[in-house]
N, C-alpha and C positions, 0 to 999 in steps of 0.2 A: 504494500500500500504506500502511496506517496506520503511524505512526511507531513504535508499540510493537511491531508485527509485524516491521518492519525491524530494530529494535534487538535483538529476540530472535535473528534470523538472524545479525546481526553478532556478537553475543556467542558464539553457538554456533560460528561460523566461526573466531573467534580462539581459542576454547578447545580446538578440535579440529584445529588445523593446516590450516585451510581446508576441512574437511569438514563438511557439514551433512546432516541427515536430512529427513524429510517430503517435500513435493512437489519439493524441489530435490536430493534425494539422487542422487548419481552425475552430476549436471550440472556444466557448466563455470561456475563462479561466481567473481566477484571482488568486492572491496570498493573502491568509488571514493570518494575524498575530494576534494571541491572546496571552493573558497573562495567564500562567498556574494557574489553580484554587488552587493548593497546593504549587507549587514551586515558583510561581511569575516570572518564566522565560518566555521569549518570545518564541513562537512556530509558525512556518510558514508552511502552507500547500497549495498546488495547488488545486483549486476546480472549477468545472464548475458552471456557473451562468446563470440566465435568467433575462432579463430586464422586468419590469412591470411599464411602464411609466418612471418616474425618479428614481424608486426604483430598487435595485439589490436584487435578490432572490437566496439564496443558500439552499440546502437540506442536512440534516444530514442522508444521505442514508447509508454510510459505506458499500456500495455494497450489501445492504440487510442483513447485519449482525444483530444478535439479540440485540446488544447494541448500544447506541448512540456513535458517534465518540468522541474522546477526545476533539477536538476543540469545540464541542457543550457544553460540561461541562465547559470548560474554559470561554466561552463568557457569560454563565449564571452567573459566579462569577465575571467576569470583562467585562461589556458590551462594553467598548470602544475598538475598534479594528482598525487595519490598513489594508487597502486594496490597492493592486497594480493592476492596469488595464493598459495594454500597458506601456506607459512611465509615467503615472500619479499615484501619491500616495495620498490616501484619508484617513482622520481620520473620522471614522463612528461609529454609535452606532448600535449594533446588537440586534434586537427585534424579538424573536420567535412569529409567528402568532398563534392565538388561535381560536378554534371553527370553525364557518362557514367561517371566514376569512381565516383560514389555509386551509380549504378544497377548497375554491375558488382559492387561490394562487397555491395550488398543482395542480389543473386542468390546470392552466396557464402554470406551469412548464412542465407538461406532454404533453401539446399541442406543446411545442417547443422541448422537449427532452423526447420522449416516454419511454426511458429506465428506467426512474424513476418509472413508473407504474409496471415494472417487479420487481424492488427492493422492492416496497411496497407489492406486492403479495407474495414475498418470505419470509416475516417476519411478526410476530404478533404485533410488536411495530408500533406505528404511526410515520412515518418519519417526523421529525420536519422541517418546512419551516421557514427560518430565513430571515427577512427583514433587509437589511443594509441601515440605514437611515443617512442622514447628521447629524453631531454632533451639528450643529448650530454655531460652532465657526466662520465659514466664514461669517455668516450673523449677527454677534454680533453688539451691538450698538456703538462700539468703533470707533476710527478714521479710515479712509480708508487706510491711510499710516502710518506705524509705524516708527518713527524716534528717539524716546526716550523711556526710561524705563517707564515714565509716560504714554505714548501712549499705551505701552504694558499692563500696569496695567488696564487702562480704557477698553481695548479690552477684557481682561479676566473678568473683572467685568461685562461688558455688556453681555457676554456669560452666566455668572452665573445668572444674573437677568432674562435673557430670558428663561433659563432652569427652573428657579423657577416658572415663570408664566405658562410655558408649563405643569409642574408637577401639578400645582394647577388646571388648566383646565381639565387635564386628570382625576384627582381625582374626581372632581365634576361630570364629565361625567360617571365615573364608579359608583359612589354612586347613581346617578339618575337612571342608568340602573338597579342597584340592587333593588331600591325601586319599579321600574316598574315591576320587576320580582317577586314581592311579598315578597322581603326581605329574600328569602331563601339563603342558603349558596352556592347554585349552581352558577357557573360563568354566569353572564348575557350575552346574545348575544349582540354584537359580542365578548364578552370576552376581556377585556383590562387589566386584572389583571397583566399578565406578562409584558404588555407594560408599565404600571405604574412602576412596579418593576424595569425594566431595565433602564428606564429614571431616576428614583430616585437614583438607584445605581450608574449610570454614573455621575449624578450630585454630589452625596455625595463623590464619589471617586475623582472627579475633585476638589471639595472643599478641601478635605484632602490634595491632592497633592499641591494645590496652597498655602495653609497655611503652610504645612511642608517646602516647598521651601523658603517661606518668612522667617520662623523662623530660618532655618538652614543657609541660604545664604544671601538673600537680606537685611534683617533687621540688622544683625550684621555689615555688610559692611556699611549700611546707617548710623547706629549709630556712627561708627568710623569716618565717613566723616563729619557728622552733629551732634555733641554732643547735640545741643539744641533740637533735635528731640527725645532724648532718652526716655523722659517721655511718649510721644505719642506712641513710638514703644513698650515700656513695656506694655502699656494699650492694644495695639492691640494684643500682644502675649497672654495676659490673656483672651481676648475675643475669641481668637482662641480655647482655651481650653474649654470655655463655649459652643461655637458653636459645638465643637466635641461631647460634651455630648448630646446636643439636637439632633444632627445628628444621633447618635447611637440609641437614643430613637425612632426616626422616622424609622430607618431601622428595628428595632425590630418589629414595627407594620406591616412591610411589609412581615413578615414571612408567613402571610396568608391574603393577601389583601381582599380576597373574604369574610372573616368573621370578618375583623377588624371593631371595633365600629366606625361608621362614625363621631360622634361628637368628640371622643377622637383623631381620626386621624386628623380631621380638626384643632383641637386645637393645636396639636403638630406641624402641618405644618404651622399654622398661627404664632406660637411662633418662629419657626425657621426662617420663612420669615421676621418677624419684626426685629429680632436680626441680621440677616444677612444683610438686607438692611441698617440698622443703622450702622453696622460695615463697610460696603463698603463706605457709605457716609462719615463717619468719616475718614477712611483711605485716601480717595481722598482729602478731605478738608485739612488734615494735611501733607500729604506726596507728593502730586503731584508737588508742586513747586520745591522740592529738586530732585525728580525723573526726572523732565523735563531737568535737567542738565546732565543726564547720557545717553549716546548714546545707541540706540538699533537698531539692534543687536550689541553686544559688538565688538569693533575693536581689533583683536588680536595684542599683542605687536610685534613691529618690531624689528628684530634682527639687530646687527651692520652690516654696509656695509662691504662686503668682502674686504680684503686688495688688493690693486692694482687697485681698481675702476672698476672691471668687468672682463669679459672673455677675454682671449688673442687672 
């Protein structure tokens, strides 16, 4: 679709609580915002979707074109996406389905929207089916209500710990399936290589964002307000650099999860896990008391009262 046509749908969607007219009237439509694989810029597109239980399914049909749509390449590089449905905005993780699971979900989509079968018959490429999953941030181990920066940090740490456990469980399931498949390089049914890759990539990118934000903003401000914490903050900054190297090694293994050496992968994952958990524990032990004094979300500064005491 032309960019101007897409933008008109996006504008109408946002102006009317997710409702649009014309050829999409009455259909299930969402807005998907991805991060550009090369540019790093945000891109929003309107897409039809199908519900499968609590999951949202989208298809990279591109109208049956010979190439995958740009948004599909974007989410492979940056799995964390933003989805707007009606008046609701969700932070989700995009995971392309593989093998038999992809075929089952495509049948589910075609049962609701038969037009996708025509798109598939019109091209030689396999139309990708993408599952939009909860990021897990809403179900983290942190406090139910966020009132301070300490609460926010615990919430983020709870999400990271949960994602790490999720990644470990998926890895073990994948290697068990590979062993049952005779150890060949072929993806084992139901093929969860992409699933592991997307979750690991989302986890690693979230970890990088969290540490970059701390190093660039939170830690310098905290050190200025609490000089006695400078030694602990300097140590945490050094640990961030160590964890970044471990994270990059893990991502390198994911270049081809189907042929990665299981023991090496497990060893790298175990090392990252141990160092990350120790880092989170240390950060909470040393910084939470000071962070509990900082309100979250921040209160914007109040400007001076207008002269005259108000409107006339």
